[in-house]
C-alpha positions in Angstrom: 4.7 -3.6 4.8 6.7 -6.8 4.7 7.5 -9.1 7.6 11.2 -9.1 8.5 12.9 -12.1 10.0 15.9 -12.1 12.2 17.2 -14.8 9.9 17.6 -12.0 7.3 20.0 -10.0 9.4 23.6 -9.7 8.3 26.3 -11.4 10.2 27.4 -8.0 11.5 23.9 -7.3 12.9 23.8 -10.8 14.5 27.1 -10.1 16.4 25.6 -6.8 17.6 22.5 -8.6 18.9 24.7 -11.1 20.8 26.4 -8.3 22.7 23.1 -6.7 23.8 21.3 -7.5 27.1 18.1 -9.4 26.5 14.6 -8.3 27.4 11.6 -10.6 27.8 8.2 -8.9 28.2 4.7 -9.9 27.4 1.0 -9.5 28.1 -2.0 -11.8 28.5 -4.1 -11.7 25.3 -7.3 -9.9 26.3 -8.0 -8.3 22.9 -7.6 -4.7 21.9 -5.3 -2.6 24.2 -6.0 0.6 26.0 -4.2 3.7 27.0 -2.9 2.1 30.2 -1.1 -0.5 28.1 0.4 2.1 25.9 1.7 4.3 28.7 2.7 1.4 31.1 4.3 -0.9 28.6 4.2 -0.4 24.8 6.0 3.0 24.6 8.7 1.6 26.9 9.0 -1.5 24.7 9.4 0.5 21.5 12.0 2.8 23.1 14.1 -0.1 24.2 14.2 -1.9 20.8 17.5 -0.4 19.7 19.2 -0.7 23.1 18.3 -4.3 23.9 17.6 -7.6 22.2 13.8 -7.9 22.8 11.4 -10.8 22.8 7.7 -10.3 23.3 5.5 -13.0 24.7 1.7 -13.4 24.1 0.9 -15.1 27.4 -2.0 -17.3 26.4 -1.2 -19.9 29.0 -1.5 -17.2 31.7 -4.8 -16.1 30.2 -6.3 -19.5 30.9 -6.5 -18.5 34.5 -9.4 -16.3 33.6 -10.6 -17.4 30.2 -10.7 -21.1 29.0 -12.1 -20.2 25.5 -9.0 -20.9 23.4 -10.7 -19.8 20.1 -11.4 -16.4 21.7 -7.8 -16.3 23.1 -6.4 -16.8 19.6 -8.4 -13.9 18.1 -7.5 -11.8 21.2 -3.9 -12.6 20.5 -4.1 -11.4 16.9 -6.0 -8.2 18.0 -3.3 -7.5 20.7 -0.5 -8.1 18.2 -2.0 -5.7 15.8 -1.9 -3.1 18.5 1.7 -4.0 19.3 2.7 -3.5 15.6 0.7 -0.3 15.3 2.5 1.1 18.4 5.8 0.5 16.8 7.1 -2.9 17.8 9.4 -3.9 15.0 9.3 -7.7 14.2 12.8 -7.4 12.8 14.1 -6.4 16.2 11.5 -7.8 18.6 10.2 -11.3 17.8 6.6 -11.9 19.0 5.3 -15.3 19.8 2.6 -17.3 21.7 3.6 -19.0 24.9 1.5 -22.0 24.1 3.5 -22.7 20.9 6.8 -23.2 22.7 6.6 -26.4 24.7 9.7 -25.6 26.7 7.7 -23.1 28.7 5.7 -25.9 30.3 8.8 -28.1 30.9 10.8 -25.3 32.6 7.7 -24.3 34.7 7.4 -27.9 36.0 11.1 -27.9 37.0 10.8 -24.5 38.7 7.7 -25.6 40.6 10.0 -27.9 42.6 12.2 -25.0 43.7 9.7 -22.8 45.5 7.2 -23.4 48.4 3.5 -22.8 48.4 3.9 -20.6 51.4 6.2 -18.3 49.4 3.7 -18.1 46.6 0.8 -17.4 49.0 2.6 -14.3 50.3 2.7 -12.8 46.8 0.9 -9.5 47.0 0.1 -9.4 43.3 -1.9 -12.6 43.8 -3.8 -11.0 46.6 -4.6 -8.0 44.5 -5.8 -10.1 41.6 -8.0 -12.2 43.8 -9.5 -9.0 45.2 -9.9 -7.1 41.8 -11.5 -10.1 40.0 -13.6 -11.2 43.0 -12.1 -14.7 42.8 -13.7 -17.0 45.5 -11.6 -20.1 44.9 -7.9 -19.7 43.9 -6.9 -22.2 41.3 -3.4 -23.7 41.1 -2.8 -21.7 37.9 -3.2 -18.4 39.9 -1.0 -19.6 42.7 1.7 -20.8 40.2 1.3 -17.8 38.0 4.7 -16.2 39.0 6.5 -19.6 38.6 5.3 -19.8 35.0 6.3 -16.2 34.5 9.7 -17.1 35.9 10.0 -19.8 33.3 8.9 -17.4 30.6 11.6 -14.9 31.5 14.5 -17.3 32.2 13.8 -19.6 29.2 15.1 -16.6 27.1 17.6 -15.6 29.8 16.0 -12.2 30.1 18.3 -9.7 31.8 15.7 -6.9 32.0 11.9 -7.1 32.4 9.9 -3.9 31.7 7.0 -4.1 34.2 4.5 -2.0 36.1 5.2 -1.6 39.9 2.5 -4.2 40.6 4.6 -6.9 38.9 7.8 -6.2 40.8 7.1 -9.0 43.3 6.9 -11.5 40.4 10.4 -10.4 39.3 11.7 -11.0 42.8 10.3 -14.5 42.7 12.0 -15.0 39.4 15.3 -13.9 40.9 14.9 -16.3 43.8 14.1 -19.2 41.5 17.2 -18.4 39.3 19.4 -18.3 42.4 18.0 -21.6 43.7 18.5 -23.4 40.4 22.0 -22.0 40.0 23.0 -23.0 43.5 21.6 -26.5 43.1 22.8 -27.3 39.6 25.3 -24.7 38.4 25.1 -21.3 36.7 22.6 -21.3 33.9 20.3 -18.3 34.5 20.8 -14.6 35.0 19.0 -12.8 37.8 16.8 -10.3 35.9 16.1 -6.8 36.9 12.7 -5.0 36.8 12.6 -1.8 34.7 9.9 0.7 35.6 8.6 3.6 33.5 7.9 7.1 34.6 4.2 6.6 33.8 4.0 3.0 34.9 0.3 3.3 35.6 -2.5 5.5 34.2 -5.7 5.9 36.3 -9.0 4.6 35.0 -11.9 6.9 34.0 -13.7 6.0 37.1 -10.9 7.1 39.4 -9.6 3.6 39.9 -5.8 3.5 40.4 -5.4 1.8 37.0 -7.2 1.2 33.7 -8.7 -2.2 33.5 -11.1 -3.9 31.0 -12.7 -5.8 33.8 -13.5 -2.5 35.5 -14.8 -1.0 32.3 -12.8 2.2 32.8 -10.6 2.3 29.7 -10.0 4.2 26.5 -9.0 1.8 23.8 -6.1 2.7 21.5 -8.3 2.0 18.5 -11.3 4.3 19.5 -12.3 7.2 17.4 -12.0 10.9 18.5 -15.7 11.0 19.1 -15.6 7.9 21.2 -12.7 9.3 23.2 -14.7 12.6 23.9 -17.7 10.6 24.9 -15.7 8.6 27.4 -13.9 11.6 28.8 -17.2 13.4 29.5 -18.0 10.7 32.0 -14.5 10.7 33.7 -14.4 11.3 37.4 -12.9 14.6 38.6 -12.2 16.4 41.9 -15.4 15.9 43.9 -14.9 19.4 45.5 -15.0 21.1 42.1 -18.7 20.9 41.3 -19.0 23.7 38.8 -16.9 26.2 36.8 -15.7 28.9 39.2 -15.0 26.4 42.0 -11.4 26.0 43.0 -10.1 22.6 42.1 -7.2 20.3 43.1 -5.3 19.0 40.1 -3.2 16.6 42.2 -6.3 14.5 43.0 -7.9 14.7 39.5 -7.3 11.9 37.0 -8.0 14.2 34.1 -5.0 16.3 35.1 -2.9 13.1 35.1 -3.9 12.6 31.5 -2.8 16.2 30.7 0.6 15.5 32.3 1.1 12.6 29.8 -0.7 13.8 26.6 -0.5 17.6 27.1 2.7 18.3 29.0 3.3 21.8 27.5 0.1 23.2 29.0 0.1 21.5 32.4 1.1 24.8 34.3 -1.8 26.6 32.6 -4.2 23.8 33.3 -3.1 23.6 36.9 -3.5 27.4 37.4 -6.9 27.5 35.7 -8.2 24.6 37.7 -7.1 26.1 41.0 -8.5 29.5 40.3 -11.8 28.2 38.9 -11.3 29.8 35.6 -11.1 26.4 33.8 -14.3 24.3 34.1 -14.1 20.5 34.1 -15.9 20.0 30.8 -13.5 22.3 29.0 -10.6 20.6 30.7 -11.9 17.2 29.6 -12.5 18.2 26.0 -9.0 19.8 25.8 -7.3 16.5 26.9 -9.6 14.4 24.7 -8.4 16.4 21.7 -4.8 15.9 22.7 -5.2 12.2 23.2 -6.9 11.8 19.8 -4.0 13.7 18.1 -1.5 11.6 20.0 -3.2 8.4 18.7 -3.6 9.5 15.1 -0.4 7.8 13.8 -1.3 4.7 15.8 -4.8 4.5 14.2 -3.4 4.8 10.7 -1.0 1.9 11.2 -3.7 -0.2 13.0 -6.0 0.2 10.0 -3.3 -1.2 7.8 -2.6 -4.3 9.9 -6.3 -4.9 10.6 -6.8 -5.2 6.8 -3.7 -7.4 6.4 -4.1 -10.0 9.1 -2.4 -12.7 7.0 0.7 -10.6 7.2 0.3 -10.4 11.0 0.0 -14.2 11.2 3.2 -14.6 9.1 5.0 -12.2 11.5 3.8 -14.3 14.4 4.9 -17.5 12.7 8.4 -16.1 12.2 8.7 -15.0 15.8 7.6 -18.4 17.0 10.3 -20.1 14.9 12.9 -17.8 16.5 11.6 -18.3 20.0 11.7 -22.1 19.6 15.3 -22.1 18.7 16.3 -20.1 21.7 14.1 -22.1 24.1 15.5 -25.4 22.9 19.0 -24.1 23.4 18.2 -23.0 27.0 16.5 -26.3 27.9 19.5 -28.3 26.5 21.7 -26.3 29.0 19.2 -27.0 31.8 19.2 -30.8 31.1 22.9 -30.9 31.0 23.2 -29.0 34.3 20.7 -31.3 35.9 22.4 -34.3 34.4 19.1 -35.4 32.8 20.9 -36.5 29.6 
C-alpha cells in the first residue's frame, strides 16, 4: 500500500473537494482502540469520507491533561493511527495529523480564551463527568479550557460538521458560541459547526458501565484475537435476574444483547425470544456474539497486521497529513489576523 497525498489529486478532484462541507474530528491518543471507538466514531468517519472533506486530528495536546509522557503519547499516536487506517480511513481523502505539530492550534486557542468566561466553562457537563470518571481531585486549567482548545481545533479548519458522541455535544455548543462571539466582534470568519451523532453513539462496557473505557478496564480492543474476545465476553455482566439457563431474561437491560444488536442484527429477534423464554443461556448467548464480533473484525485485523509491520509507511502518511493541515491552518490564521487588524 502506498501513501496518497491530496497534492496528487487532479484539478477536477480539487474542485469537488472545495464544494464539499468540511468535517474535523479527532481523538486523544491513548494507544490501541476498542469496539466503542469503532462503533461510536470510526465507522461513521469512514462512511462520511465520500460525502465530506474530512480532516482527522490526533489530539496530543488534549492528552496532556491526563498523560505528560510525550514519548508514550507519540507511540500511542502511531498505534491509534494504525487502527484508523485499518478501519478504512483513506489518507487520500482524510488527512491525519498531530495537533502539536500545527502551531496555529495554540495561537487560536489563546485568542478564543479571551472570548469565554470561566463561569461558562465550569458549567460544562462533560467536564463534570470527566472529573468524576477519572477521580480528579484538582482540576487543572487544561481541563477547564479543554473545550476552548477543541473549539480552536474545529474552527481552525472551518469544520461545518463534527461527528461526536452525545457526551461531546456540550463542547460543540461552546464552539458555536465562540464562533458567534468572534464573528460579532471582528467580522465573519468562522462557520457555526453542527454535531453529527451516530445511531450507535455509545457501546456499553463489559462491566455494565454506560460506555467502554480503557480507564475502567471494560473494553474489547479491535486488535484482540478471537480467543481473547471469547475470554472477555465470558466475564461480561448480564441481566442479574437471569442466574441460570431456564430463567427468564430481560434483553433490554443486558449489555450482551446490545452487542447482538450491533454485530448480529439478523438474529436479534431469535436472541430476544430465547432469552425471555429461558431457552437461551447466557454462556451460549455470549459465545454466539463473541463469534460474530470476531468475524466482524477479521478484515480489520488483516489490514492492521499490514500497517503494524509497515510503520515507516504510517509515519509518511502522518507527515503528508501534517503538511496539508499546516497549509489550511496558516490560511485561516491569516484571515483571523486580518479580521482582528493584527497585521
